[in-house]
Backbone of each chain as ProteinMPNN parsed JSONL, in Angstrom:
{"seq_chain_A": "DTAVSQTPKYLVTQMGNDKSIKCEQNLGHDTMYWYKQDSKKFLKIMFSYNNKELIINETVPNRFSPKSPDKAHLNLHINSLELGDSAVYFCASSPGTGGDTQYFGPGTRLTVL", "coords_chain_A": {"N_chain_A": [[156.972, -21.066, 171.295], [158.965, -19.898, 172.741], [161.032, -17.271, 173.873], [163.614, -16.743, 175.102], [165.349, -19.409, 176.192], [166.379, -21.734, 178.701], [168.342, -24.48, 179.776], [169.419, -26.844, 182.201], [166.374, -26.333, 184.172], [166.557, -26.737, 186.866], [169.362, -27.668, 188.816], [171.142, -29.864, 190.598], [173.983, -30.704, 192.358], [177.133, -32.198, 193.326], [179.818, -30.818, 195.248], [182.792, -29.955, 193.525], [182.194, -31.131, 191.137], [181.747, -30.801, 187.517], [179.709, -28.763, 185.525], [177.249, -27.8, 183.031], [175.281, -25.131, 181.694], [172.76, -24.422, 179.405], [171.782, -22.022, 176.926], [169.429, -20.55, 174.769], [168.261, -18.343, 172.253], [165.53, -17.158, 170.338], [165.034, -14.765, 169.181], [166.439, -13.416, 167.357], [168.422, -11.755, 168.204], [171.532, -9.951, 168.696], [173.136, -9.927, 170.92], [174.041, -11.58, 173.907], [173.762, -12.617, 177.354], [175.056, -13.601, 180.589], [173.838, -13.759, 183.852], [174.191, -13.709, 187.41], [172.18, -14.477, 190.158], [172.051, -13.935, 193.493], [171.3, -15.251, 196.813], [170.135, -13.121, 198.061], [168.803, -11.879, 196.125], [170.265, -10.217, 194.523], [171.284, -9.064, 191.412], [173.811, -9.764, 189.179], [175.913, -9.054, 186.489], [177.731, -11.4, 184.549], [178.946, -12.304, 182.123], [179.076, -11.236, 178.661], [178.185, -11.617, 175.265], [178.591, -10.454, 171.995], [177.497, -11.033, 168.868], [178.929, -13.483, 168.883], [181.28, -12.692, 170.005], [183.199, -12.085, 172.879], [182.323, -9.548, 175.051], [181.905, -8.535, 177.558], [183.408, -9.339, 180.537], [183.158, -9.9, 183.564], [184.438, -9.7, 186.96], [184.93, -12.739, 187.534], [185.38, -16.027, 188.76], [187.891, -18.116, 187.229], [186.918, -20.6, 186.85], [184.506, -20.458, 185.674], [183.302, -20.576, 182.454], [182.239, -19.149, 179.535], [180.624, -20.033, 176.442], [180.016, -19.399, 173.072], [178.589, -20.769, 170.482], [177.176, -19.883, 168.293], [175.309, -16.924, 167.362], [172.851, -17.27, 168.493], [173.046, -18.877, 170.658], [174.3, -19.335, 173.938], [176.347, -20.736, 176.165], [177.119, -21.844, 179.488], [179.777, -22.992, 181.246], [180.826, -24.616, 184.164], [183.491, -25.32, 186.164], [184.751, -27.534, 188.707], [182.841, -27.176, 190.919], [181.743, -25.101, 193.62], [180.446, -24.551, 196.963], [179.625, -21.902, 197.18], [178.82, -21.29, 194.653], [176.225, -21.794, 194.376], [173.193, -20.592, 193.273], [170.872, -18.608, 191.334], [171.024, -18.691, 187.901], [170.792, -16.567, 185.222], [170.1, -16.283, 181.814], [170.185, -13.878, 179.204], [169.047, -11.83, 176.455], [169.613, -9.272, 173.969], [168.784, -6.877, 171.401], [171.018, -5.341, 170.536], [173.67, -3.554, 171.983], [174.387, -0.982, 174.41], [172.18, 0.127, 175.924], [169.961, -1.209, 175.009], [166.94, -3.083, 175.48], [166.975, -5.861, 177.626], [166.058, -9.232, 177.457], [164.984, -11.839, 179.451], [165.786, -15.257, 180.212], [164.174, -18.118, 181.815], [165.695, -18.797, 184.003], [168.123, -20.751, 185.83], [168.264, -22.765, 188.534], [170.872, -23.439, 190.508], [172.164, -25.736, 192.715], [174.643, -26.506, 194.916], [175.93, -29.159, 196.642]], "CA_chain_A": [[157.442, -19.761, 170.838], [159.776, -19.348, 173.828], [161.977, -16.303, 173.349], [164.91, -17.102, 175.65], [165.162, -20.641, 176.95], [167.559, -22.251, 179.397], [168.261, -25.831, 180.309], [168.163, -27.262, 182.826], [165.758, -25.357, 185.064], [167.137, -27.017, 188.171], [170.598, -28.441, 188.739], [171.655, -30.184, 191.928], [175.213, -31.44, 192.106], [178.101, -32.242, 194.42], [181.034, -29.991, 195.159], [183.888, -30.507, 192.754], [181.741, -31.559, 189.808], [181.688, -29.832, 186.416], [178.369, -28.744, 184.949], [176.978, -26.789, 182.008], [173.929, -24.609, 181.503], [172.626, -23.995, 178.007], [170.834, -20.935, 176.665], [169.133, -20.321, 173.356], [167.26, -17.31, 172.005], [164.996, -17.18, 168.975], [164.597, -13.401, 168.911], [167.3, -12.806, 166.347], [169.269, -10.751, 168.858], [172.971, -10.092, 168.496], [173.872, -9.916, 172.177], [173.55, -12.473, 174.956], [174.369, -12.347, 178.652], [174.825, -14.446, 181.757], [173.761, -13.082, 185.132], [174.063, -14.537, 188.605], [171.341, -13.863, 191.193], [172.347, -14.607, 194.756], [170.152, -15.529, 197.697], [169.504, -11.849, 198.43], [168.168, -11.395, 194.901], [171.109, -9.262, 193.819], [171.59, -9.503, 190.049], [175.107, -9.264, 188.747], [176.3, -9.584, 185.198], [178.963, -12.18, 184.528], [179.524, -12.289, 180.777], [178.219, -10.861, 177.55], [178.71, -11.868, 173.935], [177.94, -9.779, 170.894], [177.878, -11.741, 167.636], [179.877, -14.533, 169.262], [182.517, -12.132, 170.549], [183.095, -11.736, 174.294], [182.458, -8.106, 175.251], [181.932, -8.277, 178.992], [183.915, -10.44, 181.339], [183.287, -9.31, 184.889], [185.34, -10.419, 187.864], [184.328, -14.051, 187.77], [186.447, -17.047, 188.822], [188.237, -18.795, 185.973], [186.168, -21.861, 186.76], [183.339, -20.183, 184.83], [183.708, -20.287, 181.078], [181.133, -19.086, 178.579], [180.934, -20.408, 175.055], [178.947, -19.013, 172.163], [178.828, -21.412, 169.193], [176.586, -18.981, 167.298], [174.753, -15.806, 168.121], [171.607, -17.661, 169.136], [173.344, -19.764, 171.78], [175.375, -18.967, 174.868], [176.386, -21.74, 177.211], [177.981, -21.533, 180.629], [180.369, -24.185, 181.829], [181.416, -24.329, 185.466], [184.372, -26.396, 186.644], [185.063, -27.653, 190.143], [181.806, -26.406, 191.602], [181.896, -24.821, 195.047], [179.179, -24.24, 197.634], [179.276, -20.51, 196.902], [178.288, -21.138, 193.302], [174.771, -21.989, 194.443], [172.538, -19.339, 192.904], [170.082, -18.728, 190.114], [171.747, -18.127, 186.764], [169.884, -16.12, 184.171], [170.567, -15.897, 180.498], [169.38, -12.802, 178.626], [169.506, -11.377, 175.141], [169.141, -7.96, 173.548], [169.079, -6.66, 169.984], [172.405, -4.897, 170.444], [174.127, -3.141, 173.303], [174.148, 0.447, 174.548], [170.879, 0.53, 176.425], [168.849, -2.01, 174.495], [166.24, -3.889, 176.475], [167.39, -7.259, 177.742], [164.974, -10.174, 177.722], [165.601, -12.878, 180.272], [165.301, -16.62, 180.263], [163.479, -18.461, 183.066], [166.634, -19.02, 185.096], [168.547, -22.095, 186.232], [168.63, -22.765, 189.954], [171.984, -24.349, 190.761], [172.416, -26.032, 194.122], [175.853, -27.296, 195.088], [175.881, -29.803, 197.967]], "C_chain_A": [[158.25, -19.071, 171.936], [160.858, -18.446, 173.27], [163.407, -16.632, 173.789], [164.69, -18.331, 176.529], [166.481, -21.085, 177.553], [167.296, -23.688, 179.809], [169.53, -26.15, 181.064], [167.567, -26.137, 183.666], [166.305, -25.515, 186.486], [168.357, -27.912, 187.99], [171.104, -28.626, 190.158], [172.868, -31.078, 191.74], [176.133, -31.366, 193.313], [179.243, -31.273, 194.154], [182.092, -30.71, 194.341], [183.491, -30.964, 191.359], [181.841, -30.417, 188.802], [180.289, -29.91, 185.817], [178.244, -27.636, 183.903], [175.515, -26.386, 182.024], [173.858, -24.074, 180.077], [171.568, -22.905, 177.88], [170.672, -20.756, 175.168], [168.095, -19.204, 173.244], [166.832, -17.347, 170.541], [164.472, -15.816, 168.561], [165.407, -12.731, 167.815], [168.22, -11.741, 166.905], [170.749, -11.036, 168.628], [173.742, -10.296, 169.791], [173.218, -10.825, 173.201], [174.373, -12.295, 176.212], [174.161, -13.53, 179.603], [174.864, -13.566, 182.998], [173.719, -14.125, 186.247], [173.185, -13.785, 189.6], [171.552, -14.631, 192.492], [171.099, -14.728, 195.619], [169.446, -14.256, 198.158], [168.884, -11.162, 197.22], [169.022, -10.394, 194.126], [171.528, -9.84, 192.476], [172.907, -8.908, 189.588], [175.479, -9.886, 187.412], [177.622, -10.338, 185.314], [179.671, -12.015, 183.183], [178.517, -11.735, 179.782], [178.942, -11.144, 176.248], [177.897, -11.063, 172.936], [178.417, -10.425, 169.609], [179.035, -12.701, 167.868], [181.189, -14.004, 169.831], [182.295, -11.697, 171.992], [183.308, -10.241, 174.468], [182.43, -7.709, 176.714], [182.428, -9.532, 179.684], [184.178, -9.856, 182.72], [184.217, -10.161, 185.755], [184.672, -11.712, 188.293], [185.46, -15.067, 187.841], [186.672, -17.73, 187.483], [187.509, -20.111, 185.792], [184.909, -21.7, 185.899], [183.824, -19.849, 183.424], [182.485, -20.284, 180.17], [181.604, -19.552, 177.212], [179.731, -20.052, 174.19], [179.209, -19.616, 170.793], [178.244, -20.615, 168.025], [175.811, -17.931, 168.059], [173.411, -16.122, 168.765], [171.825, -18.508, 170.384], [174.49, -19.213, 172.624], [175.311, -19.937, 176.032], [177.356, -21.301, 178.298], [178.478, -22.833, 181.231], [181.059, -23.799, 183.136], [182.221, -25.549, 185.91], [184.482, -26.376, 188.157], [184.09, -26.839, 191.006], [182.052, -26.294, 193.094], [180.528, -24.464, 195.634], [178.694, -22.832, 197.275], [178.75, -20.272, 195.494], [176.776, -21.335, 193.275], [174.08, -20.645, 194.247], [171.562, -19.653, 191.769], [170.845, -18.018, 189.004], [170.745, -17.816, 185.656], [170.657, -15.826, 182.904], [169.654, -14.781, 179.999], [169.886, -12.492, 177.23], [168.939, -9.993, 174.859], [169.503, -7.769, 172.084], [170.532, -6.265, 169.727], [172.882, -4.61, 171.844], [173.715, -1.683, 173.497], [172.743, 0.822, 174.932], [169.703, -0.222, 175.844], [168.218, -2.829, 175.613], [166.755, -5.318, 176.447], [166.19, -8.11, 178.123], [165.584, -11.42, 178.35], [164.959, -14.242, 180.055], [164.698, -16.918, 181.624], [164.401, -18.706, 184.252], [166.932, -20.493, 185.317], [168.975, -22.021, 187.687], [169.662, -23.852, 190.181], [172.182, -24.503, 192.258], [173.617, -26.953, 194.208], [175.869, -27.836, 196.519], [177.271, -30.169, 198.455]], "O_chain_A": [[158.236, -17.847, 172.062], [161.531, -18.805, 172.303], [164.301, -16.782, 172.956], [163.929, -18.285, 177.496], [167.553, -20.848, 176.997], [166.172, -24.06, 180.147], [170.616, -25.771, 180.627], [168.201, -25.098, 183.848], [166.485, -24.533, 187.207], [168.382, -28.793, 187.13], [171.451, -27.659, 190.836], [172.797, -32.092, 191.045], [175.923, -30.555, 194.216], [179.579, -30.959, 193.012], [182.263, -31.924, 194.452], [184.347, -31.163, 190.497], [181.994, -29.25, 189.161], [179.75, -31.001, 185.624], [179.014, -26.676, 183.889], [174.632, -27.189, 182.327], [174.757, -23.378, 179.606], [170.592, -22.873, 178.629], [171.637, -20.804, 174.406], [167.163, -19.131, 174.046], [167.646, -17.54, 169.637], [163.589, -15.707, 167.71], [165.1, -11.615, 167.395], [168.742, -10.913, 166.158], [171.164, -12.173, 168.401], [174.873, -10.781, 169.77], [171.996, -10.839, 173.346], [175.53, -11.877, 176.159], [173.24, -14.332, 179.45], [175.768, -12.751, 183.184], [173.275, -15.256, 186.053], [173.408, -12.603, 189.862], [171.267, -15.825, 192.576], [169.997, -14.358, 195.211], [168.296, -14.303, 198.594], [168.489, -9.999, 197.291], [168.542, -9.787, 193.169], [172.055, -10.95, 192.398], [173.091, -7.691, 189.608], [175.373, -11.099, 187.23], [178.509, -9.957, 186.078], [180.841, -11.635, 183.122], [177.306, -11.752, 180.003], [180.151, -10.94, 176.135], [176.671, -10.998, 173.022], [179.605, -10.375, 169.289], [180.007, -12.709, 167.112], [182.106, -14.777, 170.107], [181.315, -11.016, 172.294], [184.35, -9.714, 174.08], [182.9, -6.626, 177.063], [181.934, -10.635, 179.447], [185.275, -9.378, 183.009], [184.711, -11.204, 185.326], [183.946, -11.76, 189.285], [186.408, -14.982, 187.062], [185.739, -17.898, 186.698], [187.49, -20.672, 184.696], [184.323, -22.686, 185.453], [184.648, -18.955, 183.231], [181.783, -21.288, 180.051], [182.784, -19.483, 176.868], [178.587, -20.361, 174.526], [179.968, -19.046, 170.009], [178.758, -20.669, 166.908], [175.666, -18.03, 169.278], [172.888, -15.3, 169.518], [170.867, -18.819, 171.091], [175.49, -18.707, 172.114], [174.34, -19.956, 176.789], [178.272, -20.511, 178.07], [177.69, -23.669, 181.671], [181.774, -22.8, 183.21], [181.695, -26.657, 186.014], [184.325, -25.337, 188.798], [184.495, -25.928, 191.727], [182.501, -27.236, 193.747], [179.59, -24.126, 194.912], [177.498, -22.607, 197.091], [178.286, -19.176, 195.178], [176.128, -21.072, 192.261], [174.349, -19.684, 194.968], [171.444, -20.791, 191.314], [171.261, -16.871, 189.163], [169.971, -18.668, 185.221], [171.72, -15.205, 182.925], [168.472, -14.748, 180.341], [171.008, -12.846, 176.867], [167.924, -9.591, 175.429], [170.42, -8.416, 171.577], [171.184, -6.787, 168.823], [172.546, -5.328, 172.786], [172.801, -1.2, 172.829], [172.16, 1.731, 174.343], [168.555, 0.094, 176.156], [168.887, -3.217, 176.571], [166.944, -5.907, 175.383], [165.408, -7.747, 179.002], [166.562, -11.977, 177.85], [163.77, -14.361, 179.76], [164.709, -16.056, 182.503], [163.936, -18.811, 185.387], [166.109, -21.364, 185.033], [169.92, -21.313, 188.036], [169.364, -25.04, 190.062], [172.347, -23.519, 192.978], [173.615, -28.048, 193.644], [175.827, -27.071, 197.482], [177.416, -30.717, 199.548]]}, "seq_chain_B": "AQKVTQAQTEISVVEKEDVTLDCVYETRDTTYYLFWYKQPPSGELVFLIRRNSFDEQNEISGRYSWNFQKSTSSFNFTITASQVVDSAVYFCALSGRGDDKIIFGKGTRLHILP", "coords_chain_B": {"N_chain_B": [[180.935, 6.582, 187.887], [178.227, 4.312, 187.533], [175.108, 3.983, 189.21], [172.382, 2.48, 190.925], [169.832, 3.02, 193.164], [167.601, 1.515, 195.249], [165.881, 2.258, 197.78], [163.882, 1.196, 199.352], [163.56, -1.756, 200.827], [161.653, -3.673, 201.359], [158.153, -3.745, 201.023], [154.862, -3.645, 202.291], [151.492, -3.713, 201.485], [147.937, -3.315, 201.694], [145.62, -4.984, 199.634], [144.28, -3.192, 196.855], [145.177, -0.75, 197.652], [147.208, 2.073, 196.667], [150.602, 2.051, 195.598], [153.961, 3.159, 195.69], [157.064, 2.624, 194.235], [160.358, 3.437, 194.818], [163.095, 4.775, 192.945], [166.35, 5.753, 192.553], [168.936, 7.133, 190.652], [172.389, 7.255, 189.53], [174.507, 8.769, 187.248], [176.946, 9.781, 184.834], [176.547, 10.052, 182.252], [175.005, 11.658, 179.442], [173.192, 10.637, 177.79], [171.123, 8.052, 178.488], [169.498, 5.06, 179.708], [166.636, 3.878, 181.363], [165.146, 1.292, 183.261], [162.493, -0.916, 184.314], [161.982, -3.985, 185.91], [160.096, -6.928, 186.671], [159.98, -9.484, 189.097], [158.236, -12.123, 189.735], [156.976, -14.475, 192.275], [157.355, -16.915, 190.985], [159.765, -16.676, 189.728], [160.802, -15.818, 187.209], [162.175, -13.147, 185.174], [160.623, -10.274, 184.275], [160.262, -7.94, 181.778], [159.272, -4.572, 182.121], [159.317, -1.757, 181.464], [161.101, 0.644, 179.469], [162.87, 3.65, 179.398], [164.234, 6.485, 177.751], [166.756, 8.989, 178.391], [166.012, 11.399, 177.343], [163.357, 11.603, 177.292], [161.064, 12.702, 179.246], [158.45, 12.362, 179.766], [155.725, 11.217, 181.659], [154.617, 7.862, 182.002], [151.884, 5.713, 181.443], [150.475, 2.581, 181.975], [147.849, 0.776, 182.016], [147.242, -0.175, 185.274], [149.7, 0.564, 186.042], [152.173, 3.084, 186.435], [154.752, 5.41, 185.598], [157.086, 7.711, 186.835], [159.335, 9.924, 185.736], [161.965, 11.873, 186.65], [164.401, 13.992, 185.866], [165.592, 16.032, 187.273], [165.727, 15.235, 189.896], [166.947, 12.868, 189.596], [165.391, 10.506, 189.498], [163.266, 7.672, 189.04], [160.44, 6.665, 189.444], [157.996, 4.186, 190.288], [154.623, 3.481, 190.166], [151.958, 1.598, 191.386], [148.616, 1.377, 190.923], [145.644, 0.794, 192.729], [146.362, -1.807, 193.855], [146.932, -5.343, 193.385], [146.818, -8.76, 194.486], [148.305, -10.28, 192.73], [150.293, -8.586, 192.003], [152.311, -8.897, 193.749], [155.693, -9.23, 194.149], [159.236, -9.09, 193.375], [160.648, -6.063, 192.505], [162.726, -4.588, 190.141], [164.759, -1.82, 189.48], [166.687, -0.406, 186.852], [169.673, 0.64, 185.057], [171.275, 1.903, 182.133], [173.976, 3.123, 180.254], [174.361, 4.938, 177.154], [176.612, 4.131, 175.734], [177.216, 1.826, 176.944], [177.744, -1.657, 177.573], [176.271, -3.059, 179.315], [173.648, -3.532, 181.773], [172.954, -1.931, 184.8], [171.698, -3.109, 187.761], [169.413, -2.231, 190.392], [169.053, -3.153, 193.885], [166.599, -4.17, 194.255], [163.104, -4.15, 195.208], [161.043, -5.735, 197.412], [157.745, -6.458, 197.101], [154.813, -6.871, 198.873], [151.521, -7.73, 198.509], [148.769, -7.662, 200.391], [145.927, -9.667, 200.975]], "CA_chain_B": [[180.378, 5.237, 187.999], [176.773, 4.298, 187.521], [174.564, 3.355, 190.413], [170.93, 2.517, 191.076], [169.475, 2.806, 194.558], [166.211, 1.276, 195.618], [166.02, 2.344, 199.228], [162.854, 0.382, 200.006], [163.906, -3.171, 200.68], [160.428, -4.466, 201.388], [156.938, -2.957, 201.272], [153.611, -4.406, 202.368], [150.276, -2.903, 201.451], [146.708, -4.091, 201.561], [145.068, -4.965, 198.274], [143.531, -2.021, 196.389], [145.907, 0.478, 197.952], [148.228, 2.479, 195.711], [151.947, 1.927, 196.174], [155.022, 3.712, 194.835], [158.407, 2.084, 194.439], [161.309, 4.499, 194.506], [164.35, 4.434, 192.276], [167.231, 6.897, 192.347], [170.08, 6.657, 189.88], [173.536, 8.137, 189.349], [175.251, 8.548, 186.019], [177.546, 10.987, 184.247], [176.17, 10.06, 180.849], [173.879, 12.527, 179.102], [172.213, 9.726, 177.19], [171.066, 6.815, 179.259], [168.215, 4.369, 179.646], [166.163, 3.364, 182.646], [164.283, 0.118, 183.096], [161.916, -1.636, 185.446], [161.687, -5.402, 185.703], [159.33, -7.57, 187.741], [160.302, -10.887, 189.339], [157.198, -12.712, 190.592], [157.45, -15.634, 193.051], [157.752, -18.015, 190.086], [161.203, -16.522, 189.499], [161.276, -15.246, 185.939], [162.354, -11.689, 185.151], [159.713, -9.765, 183.254], [160.52, -6.555, 181.409], [158.088, -3.727, 182.229], [159.408, -0.494, 180.748], [162.389, 1.265, 179.169], [162.773, 5.056, 179.066], [165.528, 7.121, 177.514], [166.959, 10.176, 179.21], [165.464, 12.595, 176.707], [161.904, 11.538, 177.311], [160.641, 12.793, 180.639], [157.002, 12.208, 179.902], [155.285, 10.095, 182.472], [153.992, 6.811, 181.212], [150.859, 4.937, 182.142], [150.06, 1.35, 181.295], [146.873, 0.15, 182.906], [147.37, 0.256, 186.671], [151.1, 0.921, 186.261], [152.621, 4.37, 185.913], [156.134, 5.709, 185.899], [157.396, 9.125, 186.933], [160.758, 10.119, 185.485], [162.352, 13.252, 186.922], [165.859, 14.155, 185.763], [166.068, 16.992, 188.28], [165.997, 14.503, 191.143], [167.526, 11.564, 189.203], [164.506, 9.465, 190.001], [162.389, 6.996, 188.07], [159.577, 5.952, 190.377], [156.996, 3.277, 189.71], [153.423, 3.439, 190.99], [150.891, 0.647, 191.059], [147.327, 1.882, 191.416], [144.68, -0.275, 193.06], [147.202, -3.005, 193.826], [146.292, -6.658, 193.461], [147.709, -9.783, 195.036], [149.206, -10.73, 191.652], [151.398, -7.635, 191.885], [153.351, -9.283, 194.694], [156.89, -9.6, 193.393], [160.389, -8.206, 193.57], [160.74, -5.146, 191.377], [164.083, -4.066, 189.963], [165.031, -0.663, 188.637], [167.998, -0.63, 186.248], [170.212, 1.78, 184.312], [172.332, 1.61, 181.166], [174.414, 4.265, 179.469], [174.258, 4.68, 175.715], [177.782, 3.417, 175.233], [177.487, 0.681, 177.821], [177.347, -2.982, 177.129], [175.566, -3.773, 180.365], [172.649, -2.854, 182.595], [173.215, -1.998, 186.24], [170.44, -3.297, 188.476], [169.295, -1.94, 191.812], [168.963, -4.368, 194.699], [165.231, -4.667, 194.213], [162.148, -3.916, 196.295], [160.081, -6.839, 197.52], [156.418, -5.913, 197.345], [153.797, -7.824, 199.301], [150.161, -7.206, 198.486], [148.024, -8.502, 201.339], [144.49, -9.724, 200.621]], "C_chain_B": [[178.854, 5.316, 188.058], [176.256, 3.527, 188.716], [173.049, 3.495, 190.414], [170.61, 2.171, 192.522], [167.971, 2.63, 194.704], [166.207, 1.172, 197.135], [165.016, 1.472, 199.968], [163.185, -1.086, 199.761], [162.64, -4.009, 200.543], [159.251, -3.544, 201.725], [155.754, -3.903, 201.339], [152.448, -3.431, 202.342], [149.084, -3.842, 201.326], [146.173, -3.919, 200.148], [144.187, -3.731, 198.063], [144.186, -0.699, 196.786], [146.856, 0.797, 196.793], [149.594, 2.374, 196.391], [152.968, 2.468, 195.171], [156.358, 3.124, 195.234], [159.41, 3.125, 193.956], [162.567, 3.96, 193.832], [165.13, 5.724, 192.047], [168.473, 6.391, 191.645], [171.192, 7.713, 189.836], [174.226, 7.769, 188.05], [175.846, 9.859, 185.549], [177.188, 11.087, 182.77], [175.037, 11.048, 180.624], [172.783, 11.723, 178.414], [172.25, 8.419, 177.954], [169.642, 6.267, 179.208], [167.896, 3.804, 181.014], [165.138, 2.277, 182.398], [163.635, -0.238, 184.429], [161.637, -3.069, 185.001], [160.927, -5.925, 186.915], [159.779, -9.019, 187.864], [159.253, -11.456, 190.285], [157.763, -13.92, 191.346], [157.877, -16.812, 192.177], [159.183, -17.859, 189.583], [161.653, -15.891, 188.198], [161.398, -13.734, 186.05], [161.57, -11.134, 183.967], [160.01, -8.287, 183.017], [159.216, -5.76, 181.487], [158.19, -2.479, 181.364], [160.861, -0.1, 180.533], [162.133, 2.72, 178.78], [164.155, 5.592, 178.745], [165.559, 8.471, 178.215], [166.38, 11.449, 178.61], [163.944, 12.638, 176.74], [161.427, 11.536, 178.752], [159.144, 12.684, 180.819], [156.689, 11.032, 180.79], [154.556, 9.09, 181.594], [152.991, 6.053, 182.064], [150.53, 3.724, 181.295], [149.119, 0.619, 182.234], [146.993, 0.696, 184.316], [148.785, 0.716, 186.997], [151.384, 2.316, 185.705], [154.038, 4.635, 186.399], [156.355, 7.201, 185.845], [158.895, 9.312, 186.835], [161.077, 11.588, 185.715], [163.876, 13.364, 186.906], [166.386, 15.069, 186.853], [166.415, 16.314, 189.594], [166.604, 13.136, 190.875], [166.681, 10.414, 189.738], [163.614, 8.922, 188.888], [161.488, 6.074, 188.889], [158.43, 5.237, 189.678], [155.816, 3.194, 190.668], [152.456, 2.394, 190.463], [149.618, 1.179, 191.718], [146.396, 0.705, 191.658], [145.375, -1.632, 193.013], [146.366, -4.276, 193.969], [147.318, -7.661, 193.974], [148.729, -10.246, 193.988], [150.367, -9.766, 191.426], [152.534, -7.965, 192.856], [154.552, -9.836, 193.929], [158.061, -8.782, 193.912], [160.511, -7.358, 192.308], [162.134, -4.535, 191.332], [164.058, -2.847, 189.047], [166.447, -0.854, 188.083], [168.366, 0.533, 185.338], [171.27, 1.304, 183.329], [172.683, 2.892, 180.435], [174.391, 3.925, 177.994], [175.431, 3.86, 175.191], [178.099, 2.17, 176.024], [177.054, -0.618, 177.172], [176.511, -3.689, 178.179], [174.551, -2.872, 181.054], [173.04, -3.037, 184.054], [171.872, -2.082, 186.954], [170.539, -2.763, 189.899], [169.1, -3.245, 192.569], [167.54, -4.898, 194.802], [164.409, -4.262, 195.425], [161.156, -5.062, 196.273], [158.747, -6.252, 197.938], [155.451, -7.036, 197.715], [152.446, -7.129, 199.232], [149.31, -8.166, 199.312], [146.545, -8.495, 200.99], [143.628, -9.145, 201.726]], "O_chain_B": [[178.285, 6.278, 188.574], [176.866, 2.561, 189.175], [172.505, 4.502, 189.961], [171.063, 1.151, 193.041], [167.185, 3.497, 194.324], [166.498, 0.116, 197.696], [165.275, 1.053, 201.096], [163.098, -1.584, 198.639], [162.566, -4.926, 199.725], [159.348, -2.68, 202.597], [155.648, -4.842, 200.55], [152.425, -2.449, 203.084], [149.21, -4.995, 200.914], [146.265, -2.845, 199.555], [143.462, -3.293, 198.957], [143.786, 0.359, 196.3], [147.253, -0.09, 196.038], [149.721, 2.582, 197.598], [152.846, 2.259, 193.964], [156.736, 3.124, 196.406], [159.319, 3.626, 192.836], [163.029, 2.854, 194.112], [164.633, 6.664, 191.428], [169.007, 5.34, 191.998], [170.957, 8.897, 190.074], [174.494, 6.597, 187.786], [175.308, 10.929, 185.836], [177.49, 12.085, 182.116], [174.203, 11.255, 181.506], [171.607, 12.084, 178.452], [173.29, 7.766, 178.049], [168.717, 6.925, 178.731], [168.774, 3.316, 181.726], [164.363, 2.338, 181.444], [164.142, 0.084, 185.504], [161.142, -3.33, 183.905], [161.091, -5.434, 188.032], [159.941, -9.709, 186.858], [159.36, -11.294, 191.5], [158.891, -14.341, 191.09], [158.693, -17.628, 192.607], [159.757, -18.815, 189.063], [162.802, -15.462, 188.099], [160.788, -13.118, 186.924], [161.824, -11.481, 182.814], [160.007, -7.486, 183.952], [158.181, -6.203, 180.989], [157.265, -2.167, 180.614], [161.739, -0.463, 181.316], [161.282, 2.998, 177.935], [165.137, 5.209, 179.38], [164.521, 9.021, 178.582], [166.271, 12.466, 179.295], [163.327, 13.595, 176.273], [161.39, 10.491, 179.401], [158.63, 12.895, 181.918], [157.312, 9.975, 180.687], [153.961, 9.441, 180.576], [153.222, 5.789, 183.244], [150.334, 3.814, 180.084], [149.561, -0.08, 183.146], [146.86, 1.901, 184.53], [149.044, 1.203, 188.098], [150.894, 2.679, 184.636], [154.462, 4.158, 187.451], [155.88, 7.88, 184.934], [159.642, 8.913, 187.73], [160.517, 12.455, 185.045], [164.553, 12.89, 187.818], [167.515, 14.896, 187.312], [167.298, 16.77, 190.321], [166.766, 12.332, 191.793], [167.193, 9.476, 190.349], [163.265, 9.622, 187.938], [161.738, 4.875, 189.01], [157.969, 5.649, 188.614], [155.986, 2.873, 191.844], [152.177, 2.318, 189.267], [149.574, 1.396, 192.928], [146.368, -0.254, 190.887], [145.01, -2.498, 192.218], [145.288, -4.294, 194.564], [148.525, -7.432, 193.902], [149.871, -10.564, 194.32], [151.323, -10.101, 190.727], [153.606, -7.365, 192.779], [154.431, -10.791, 193.162], [157.906, -7.907, 194.764], [160.481, -7.874, 191.19], [162.651, -4.038, 192.332], [163.426, -2.848, 187.991], [167.31, -1.402, 188.769], [167.509, 1.305, 184.906], [172.065, 0.417, 183.64], [171.801, 3.656, 180.042], [174.4, 2.751, 177.623], [175.268, 3.007, 174.318], [179.127, 1.528, 175.806], [176.14, -0.667, 176.349], [176.08, -4.82, 177.955], [174.585, -1.647, 180.941], [173.404, -4.13, 184.489], [171.01, -1.223, 186.769], [171.593, -2.826, 190.532], [168.995, -4.313, 191.967], [167.311, -5.963, 195.376], [164.938, -4.058, 196.517], [160.512, -5.329, 195.259], [158.631, -5.628, 198.992], [155.292, -8.011, 196.981], [152.252, -6.068, 199.824], [149.157, -9.336, 198.964], [145.97, -7.436, 200.736], [142.404, -9.112, 201.601]]}, "name": "protein", "num_of_chains": 2, "seq": "DTAVSQTPKYLVTQMGNDKSIKCEQNLGHDTMYWYKQDSKKFLKIMFSYNNKELIINETVPNRFSPKSPDKAHLNLHINSLELGDSAVYFCASSPGTGGDTQYFGPGTRLTVLAQKVTQAQTEISVVEKEDVTLDCVYETRDTTYYLFWYKQPPSGELVFLIRRNSFDEQNEISGRYSWNFQKSTSSFNFTITASQVVDSAVYFCALSGRGDDKIIFGKGTRLHILP"}
């Protein structure tokens, strides 16, 4: 009965590779998000989709591309991985926007060697 | 611009002591929402509370309580009779009514010593 799930939980890869992280929510929410948490624990939003439409696209390198095949899924694809991409990536969902509570997935720890 | 400041980077207390985590926010919105999240050592982000700007009543949930004061733009979190399991990073966050995102503070790392 997991609410927001992410796969994989851990991802170790070489610089220059392309990788994807998948996220699924079974809460019936309309909005999904990707956050990046750096080594100092700072949480920063990257993207948000509402009903499959991109509504937030923060200053993120073009190498990061989100895709939402339906409102229950939001995937993150990263091209040409760099050392600085190492972080924990969290997916979240909320019923709508405008102050709704966001519920987070367990996180994906990405390590780029 | 919206901003959340958690001035306490790290706090250590001995088990059973009470501890208060401070949160100060800035916003020009008249309607906004404040949140607290907990991130234990296992890494997940756990939602604790959401308050809207029109509800200044303090809230208590077991050993946890929250003090919301609009006059000082603060939304402080107190743990009474702390336990080792309370050790975590705690994030305060803010969202405006018309916003699509939540702004997080930098977090306070809380150590409860046995």
